[in-house]
C-alpha positions as CSV (number, residue, x, y, z in Angstrom):
1,M,146.9,-37.3,198.1
2,T,150.5,-37.4,199.8
3,A,151.3,-35.6,202.9
4,T,153.7,-33.3,200.9
5,L,150.9,-32.4,198.5
6,V,148.6,-31.6,201.4
7,R,151.2,-29.4,203.0
8,E,151.8,-27.5,199.7
9,D,148.0,-27.1,199.3
10,L,147.6,-25.7,202.8
11,H,150.6,-23.2,202.2
12,A,149.0,-22.2,198.9
13,Q,145.5,-21.6,200.6
14,I,147.0,-19.5,203.4
15,E,149.1,-17.5,200.9
16,S,146.1,-16.9,198.8
17,R,144.0,-15.7,201.5
18,V,146.7,-13.3,202.7
19,R,147.2,-12.1,199.2
20,S,143.5,-11.4,198.8
21,V,143.6,-9.2,201.9
22,F,146.3,-7.0,200.7
23,D,144.7,-6.9,197.1
24,D,141.5,-5.6,198.8
25,R,143.3,-3.1,200.8
26,I,145.3,-1.9,197.8
27,A,142.1,-1.3,196.0
28,R,140.6,0.6,198.9
29,A,143.7,2.7,199.1
30,A,143.2,4.3,195.8
31,P,141.1,7.4,196.9
32,Y,144.0,8.3,199.3
33,G,146.7,8.8,196.5
34,D,149.4,7.0,194.7
35,E,151.9,7.0,197.5
36,Y,149.4,5.3,199.9
37,V,148.7,2.7,197.3
38,G,152.4,2.2,196.9
39,L,152.8,1.6,200.6
40,W,150.2,-1.3,200.4
41,R,151.8,-2.7,197.3
42,A,155.3,-2.7,198.8
43,S,153.9,-4.3,201.9
44,A,152.2,-7.0,199.9
45,E,155.4,-7.9,198.1
46,Q,157.1,-8.3,201.6
47,V,154.5,-10.3,203.3
48,L,154.6,-13.4,201.2
49,G,157.2,-16.1,200.8
50,G,157.8,-17.0,204.4
51,K,157.6,-20.4,206.0
52,L,154.3,-19.8,207.5
53,L,155.3,-21.6,210.7
54,R,152.4,-20.1,212.9
55,P,149.4,-20.5,210.5
56,R,150.6,-24.0,209.5
57,L,150.9,-25.1,213.0
58,L,147.5,-23.8,213.8
59,V,145.8,-25.6,210.9
60,A,147.8,-28.9,211.7
61,M,146.9,-28.8,215.3
62,H,143.1,-28.0,214.5
63,D,142.9,-31.1,212.3
64,A,144.6,-33.3,214.8
65,L,142.4,-32.2,217.6
66,L,139.3,-33.0,215.5
67,D,140.1,-36.7,216.2
68,Q,139.5,-35.9,220.0
69,D,136.4,-37.3,221.6
70,T,135.7,-34.1,223.5
71,A,135.8,-31.9,220.4
72,D,132.6,-30.0,219.6
73,E,130.8,-31.3,216.7
74,A,130.3,-27.7,215.7
75,S,133.8,-26.9,215.2
76,A,134.8,-24.1,212.9
77,T,134.4,-24.6,209.1
78,R,137.6,-25.0,206.9
79,D,137.2,-21.4,205.5
80,A,137.1,-20.0,208.9
81,V,140.2,-21.9,209.9
82,V,142.2,-20.8,207.0
83,E,140.8,-17.3,207.5
84,I,142.1,-17.1,211.1
85,A,145.4,-18.8,210.1
86,A,146.1,-16.1,207.6
87,A,145.2,-13.5,210.2
88,V,147.8,-15.1,212.4
89,E,150.4,-14.6,209.6
90,I,149.5,-11.1,209.0
91,L,149.8,-10.5,212.9
92,H,153.4,-12.0,212.6
93,Y,154.3,-9.6,209.7
94,A,152.9,-6.5,211.8
95,F,155.2,-7.5,214.6
96,L,158.1,-7.8,212.3
97,L,157.5,-4.4,211.0
98,H,157.6,-2.8,214.3
99,D,160.6,-4.9,215.4
100,D,162.6,-3.7,212.3
101,V,161.8,-0.1,213.3
102,I,162.8,-0.7,216.9
103,D,166.1,-2.4,215.8
104,G,166.9,0.1,213.1
105,D,167.0,-2.8,210.5
106,A,166.6,-2.3,206.8
107,Q,167.0,-5.9,205.8
108,R,165.6,-9.3,206.6
109,R,167.1,-12.6,205.4
110,G,169.6,-10.8,203.4
111,K,167.1,-8.8,201.4
112,P,165.5,-5.3,201.9
113,N,162.7,-5.3,204.2
114,L,159.8,-2.8,203.8
115,I,161.9,0.0,205.4
116,G,164.8,-0.9,203.0
117,A,162.4,-1.2,200.1
118,L,160.7,2.1,200.7
119,R,163.9,3.9,201.4
120,D,165.6,2.6,198.2
121,A,162.5,3.5,196.1
122,R,162.7,7.0,197.2
123,S,166.4,7.8,197.2
124,D,165.6,11.1,195.4
125,L,164.4,12.5,198.7
126,G,168.0,12.4,200.0
127,T,169.4,10.1,202.7
128,T,167.8,11.6,205.8
129,S,164.2,12.2,204.4
130,A,164.1,8.8,202.5
131,Q,164.9,7.0,205.9
132,H,162.3,8.9,207.7
133,W,159.7,8.1,205.1
134,A,160.6,4.5,205.1
135,V,160.5,4.2,208.9
136,T,157.1,6.1,209.1
137,G,155.7,3.8,206.4
138,A,156.7,0.7,208.4
139,I,155.3,2.1,211.6
140,L,152.0,3.0,210.0
141,M,151.6,-0.3,208.1
142,G,152.2,-2.1,211.3
143,D,149.3,-0.3,212.9
144,L,147.0,-0.8,209.9
145,L,147.7,-4.6,210.0
146,L,146.9,-4.8,213.7
147,S,143.5,-3.3,212.8
148,V,143.3,-5.6,209.8
149,V,143.9,-8.7,212.0
150,H,141.3,-7.7,214.5
151,Q,138.7,-7.3,211.6
152,M,139.5,-10.9,210.4
153,F,139.0,-12.3,213.8
154,A,135.9,-10.4,214.4
155,R,134.3,-11.2,211.0
156,A,135.3,-14.9,210.6
157,E,132.3,-17.3,210.3
158,L,132.3,-18.5,213.8
159,D,129.8,-18.8,216.7
160,H,129.5,-15.8,218.9
161,A,131.2,-17.5,222.1
162,T,134.1,-18.7,220.0
163,R,134.6,-15.3,218.3
164,L,134.7,-13.6,221.7
165,R,137.1,-16.0,223.2
166,L,139.4,-15.6,220.2
167,L,139.3,-11.9,220.5
168,D,140.1,-12.0,224.1
169,L,143.2,-14.3,223.3
170,L,144.1,-12.0,220.5
171,D,144.3,-9.1,223.0
172,H,146.1,-11.0,225.5
173,T,148.7,-12.1,222.9
174,I,149.4,-8.6,221.5
175,T,149.6,-7.2,225.2
176,E,152.0,-10.0,226.2
177,T,154.2,-9.7,223.0
178,V,154.3,-5.9,223.2
179,A,155.2,-6.2,226.9
180,G,158.0,-8.5,226.0
181,E,159.3,-6.2,223.3
182,H,159.2,-3.3,225.7
183,A,161.3,-5.3,228.3
184,D,163.7,-6.3,225.5
185,V,164.4,-2.7,224.9
186,A,164.5,-1.7,228.5
187,L,167.1,-4.4,229.0
188,S,169.2,-3.3,226.0
189,D,168.9,0.4,227.0
190,G,169.8,-0.2,230.8
191,A,166.4,0.8,232.0
192,I,166.1,-2.4,234.0
193,A,168.8,-4.8,235.4
194,P,169.8,-7.6,232.9
195,D,169.5,-10.6,235.2
196,L,168.9,-14.0,233.9
197,K,165.3,-14.4,235.4
198,T,164.2,-11.2,233.8
199,I,165.6,-12.1,230.4
200,L,163.8,-15.4,230.4
201,T,160.6,-13.9,231.3
202,M,161.1,-11.3,228.5
203,T,161.9,-14.2,226.1
204,A,158.8,-16.1,227.0
205,H,156.5,-12.9,226.5
206,K,158.1,-11.7,223.3
207,T,158.5,-14.8,221.4
208,A,156.9,-18.0,223.0
209,T,153.3,-16.6,223.5
210,Y,152.6,-15.5,219.9
211,T,154.8,-18.1,218.1
212,F,153.7,-21.3,219.7
213,E,151.2,-20.8,222.5
214,F,148.9,-18.6,220.5
215,P,148.4,-20.8,217.3
216,L,148.0,-23.9,219.5
217,R,145.4,-22.2,221.8
218,V,143.6,-20.8,218.7
219,A,143.5,-24.3,217.2
220,A,142.0,-25.8,220.3
221,M,139.3,-23.1,220.3
222,L,138.5,-23.6,216.6
223,A,138.3,-27.3,217.1
224,G,136.0,-27.0,220.2
225,A,138.5,-28.9,222.4
226,A,138.1,-29.0,226.1
227,P,139.7,-26.2,228.2
228,L,142.1,-28.8,229.8
229,T,143.3,-29.6,226.2
230,E,143.9,-26.0,225.5
231,D,145.9,-25.5,228.7
232,A,148.1,-28.6,227.9
233,L,148.9,-27.2,224.5
234,A,149.6,-23.6,226.0
235,A,152.2,-25.1,228.5
236,I,153.9,-27.1,225.7
237,G,153.9,-24.1,223.4
238,Q,155.6,-22.0,226.1
239,H,158.5,-24.4,226.4
240,L,158.9,-24.8,222.6
241,G,158.7,-21.0,222.2
242,V,161.4,-20.3,224.8
243,A,163.7,-23.0,223.2
244,F,163.0,-21.5,219.8
245,Q,164.0,-17.9,221.0
246,L,167.2,-19.3,222.8
247,Q,168.2,-20.9,219.5
248,D,167.6,-17.6,217.6
249,D,169.9,-15.8,220.0
250,A,172.6,-18.4,219.6
251,L,172.3,-18.6,215.9
252,S,172.9,-14.8,215.7
253,V,176.1,-15.1,217.4
254,F,177.5,-18.5,216.5
255,G,175.4,-19.5,213.3
256,D,175.9,-19.3,209.7
257,A,174.3,-15.9,208.5
258,G,173.6,-17.7,205.2
259,E,171.5,-20.2,206.9
260,H,169.7,-18.0,209.6
261,G,169.3,-14.9,207.5
262,K,170.1,-12.4,210.1
263,E,172.9,-9.9,209.7
264,P,176.0,-11.3,211.3
265,Y,176.5,-10.2,214.9
266,A,173.5,-7.9,214.7
267,D,172.5,-8.7,218.3
268,L,176.1,-7.9,219.7
269,R,176.0,-4.7,217.6
270,E,172.7,-3.6,219.0
271,G,173.6,-4.6,222.5
272,K,170.7,-7.2,223.0
273,E,170.6,-8.5,226.5
274,T,170.3,-12.2,225.8
275,V,170.8,-15.1,228.1
276,L,174.4,-15.6,226.5
277,I,175.2,-12.1,227.6
278,A,173.7,-12.5,231.1
279,Y,175.9,-15.5,231.6
280,A,179.0,-13.9,230.2
281,R,178.5,-11.0,232.7
282,L,179.1,-13.6,235.4
283,T,182.5,-14.6,234.1
284,S,186.0,-13.1,233.9
285,A,185.5,-12.8,230.0
286,W,183.1,-10.0,230.4
287,S,185.8,-7.3,231.0
288,S,187.1,-8.2,227.5
289,I,183.6,-8.4,225.9
290,E,182.0,-5.3,227.4
291,P,184.0,-2.6,225.6
292,R,182.9,-4.0,222.2
293,F,179.4,-5.0,223.2
294,G,176.7,-2.6,221.8
295,D,179.1,-0.9,219.5
296,S,176.9,0.1,216.4
297,S,180.2,0.0,214.3
298,L,181.3,-3.3,215.5
299,S,183.4,-5.1,212.6
300,A,182.9,-8.6,211.6
301,D,186.4,-9.5,213.2
302,D,185.4,-7.9,216.5
303,G,182.1,-9.8,216.1
304,A,183.9,-13.1,215.6
305,L,186.3,-12.3,218.6
306,I,183.3,-11.8,221.0
307,S,181.7,-15.0,219.6
308,D,185.0,-16.9,220.6
309,Q,185.0,-15.4,224.0
310,L,181.5,-16.4,224.5
311,R,182.3,-19.9,223.6
312,Q,185.3,-20.0,225.7
313,C,183.6,-18.7,228.9
314,G,180.9,-21.3,228.5
315,A,177.9,-19.1,227.4
316,D,177.1,-21.2,224.5
317,S,177.1,-24.4,226.5
318,F,174.9,-22.7,229.1
319,V,172.4,-21.6,226.6
320,Q,172.4,-25.1,224.9
321,H,171.7,-26.6,228.2
322,L,168.7,-24.3,228.7
323,I,167.4,-25.2,225.3
324,D,167.7,-28.9,226.0
325,E,165.8,-28.3,229.3
326,Q,163.0,-26.5,227.6
327,L,162.6,-29.2,224.9
328,A,162.8,-32.0,227.5
329,A,160.0,-30.3,229.4
330,A,157.9,-30.0,226.1
331,R,158.5,-33.6,225.3
332,T,157.4,-34.7,228.8
333,G,154.3,-32.7,228.3
334,I,153.6,-34.2,224.9
335,S,154.3,-37.7,226.3
336,D,152.2,-37.3,229.4
337,E,149.5,-40.0,229.1
338,T,147.2,-37.9,231.7
339,A,147.2,-35.0,229.4
340,P,143.9,-34.7,227.3
341,L,145.6,-34.9,223.9
342,P,144.6,-37.2,221.2
343,A,147.3,-39.3,219.4
344,A,147.4,-37.1,216.3
345,A,148.0,-34.0,218.4
346,R,150.9,-35.7,220.0
347,E,152.4,-36.7,216.8
348,T,151.9,-33.1,215.5
349,L,153.7,-31.7,218.5
350,M,156.5,-34.3,218.4
351,A,157.2,-33.6,214.8
352,L,157.3,-30.0,215.5
353,L,159.8,-30.5,218.5
354,D,162.1,-32.6,216.3
355,R,162.2,-29.8,213.7
356,I,163.1,-27.3,216.3
357,Q,165.8,-29.4,217.9
358,G,169.2,-28.7,216.2
359,R,167.7,-26.2,213.8
360,L,170.0,-23.8,211.8
361,S,167.7,-21.2,210.6
């Protein structure tokens, strides 16, 4: 079987398990009425179709670590690995739902998200009520899915010690991600000072922890890898995650919306305190950028003007330098011959790094 077919089969396995979770919840929702069933159905339509970055990384690293001499012979079964991978994707969706509520977004990748879909489906309620109905649905579904994820972790066919370690890691990951999101909003709303160090810490907590560190550490636990291997993966994952989020920030301002899928200049319109903005604040360009920054009615022309000003003041070059530093640190960690990583794990990480470098979406 070719590598492409293996990847496609894995993608299908994970999507199938996610779909079965939602099908089960739809069936269990019936006693609570048609509207509650409709909430689960609408969510099921939204959750599938993504790249499955996190669960596929988890499975790929798990398989790579099985080549390691220190891996426990009683590593998790394939069904358990796919189960946890599916749970990681559902966790990602739960975070997205709450993120869309916080940011006031009704679209994702150019299409209605759950809020947009629920709102449009009940336009008969009137604008205000339909919006409230939709936002409420997204909040509640995010809450429900966090419970679902814990159930999946707790009921997976794993030995007791591994299950407890995974549950502790899940709790840590949710805590750190929520802390990062809380800091992100605090920065944007002016509750804390938008200095560079604070923004970089927020970036690590909000994105790096659950996007890369979490699946890599889960893979190590499921494979029965040594604690030093897990630690090495966590450090590499942090560097990759920070680079990934810095790229997202840059793409929102300088990228092609058709490629990255976010609404053009959404971060500028929402007043997001990114590294780009932190750098611009230190330059003479800030006096021209500040009056438009955070304007909810920011036009495309004004967004393009701010984008040009950020380029001219060197903010884009500064962020690219930070991205390059993070990727270089990750590459050093991957190549470190003293790190307890098998060759297959290094190859998997290097392939991931190469995909992240220079990405457009």
